[in-house]
N, C-alpha and C positions, 0 to 999 in steps of 0.2 A: 373915458375908460369904460370898457365892456368887460363883464365877467361871464365867462363861458364855462359851464360844467360839462365834463366829459365822463360818462359812466362806463368804465371798463371792468366793472365787477364781474367775476366769473371767467375772465379771459386770462390766459397764461402768456408769458413772454413769447414773442415780442408784442402781443396785443395792446397792452397799455401804452407803450411808447409809440406804436403805430397810430393809435387813436389820438395821442398827444400831437403827433406830427400833423395829422389832418386838421386839428383845431388850430395849430400854430400857423398853418398856411392861410387860414381865413382871418387871423388876428392882426392887429396893428400894435405899434409900440404904445405901451401904457396899459394894454389890456391884460387881464388876469385870466389864466386858465386854471380851473380847479379840476383835477383828475382824481376820480374815485377808482380804487383798484383793490382786489383781494390777493393779488400775487405779491408776496413780500419782496420779490426782486425789484419791484417798482422803486423802492427807496434808493438803491444803488444806481439803477438805470436813470432815474430822474436827476440825481446829482451829476452823473457823468454827462447826461445830455445838456444840462445847464452849463457846466464847465466848458464843454465842447462848443456850444453855440453862443456863449456869453450872455445868456438870459439869466434872470434873477430867480433863484429858488427862495420863495418866501417861507414856506413851511412844509413839513411832512408830519402828519398826525395820524396815529393809529387808534382806532376805537372799534372794539368788537371785531377784530381781524379785517377791518376795512381801513385802507390807507387813503388819506385825503392829502393830495399834493397840490400846493398852490405855487404857480409860476407866473412871474410878471414878464411880459414880452418887452424887451428893451433893445434887442439887437437886430431888428428887421431893418434892412436897407430899403429906402424908398425906390420904387421903380422909376427909372429914368425914362423920359419921353423919347420916342424914336425920332431922330431928326428927319 
């Protein structure tokens, strides 16, 4: 398991989710992505993204107007070798 921290503080929608997608593309099943954001919309966006992609939302914590979102990657399909 790898934990990756993505710092999206100071960006507005769709910045945090775009940054999450970049990290997701590099992640493997079992990895945890920690997303830091100041845009309060990240709460709803992260929930919706996890529901849509079948990944696990571990937590959303707000501290001093910074949202820390933790997501466990569980829905990546392995890349099949080309015959």
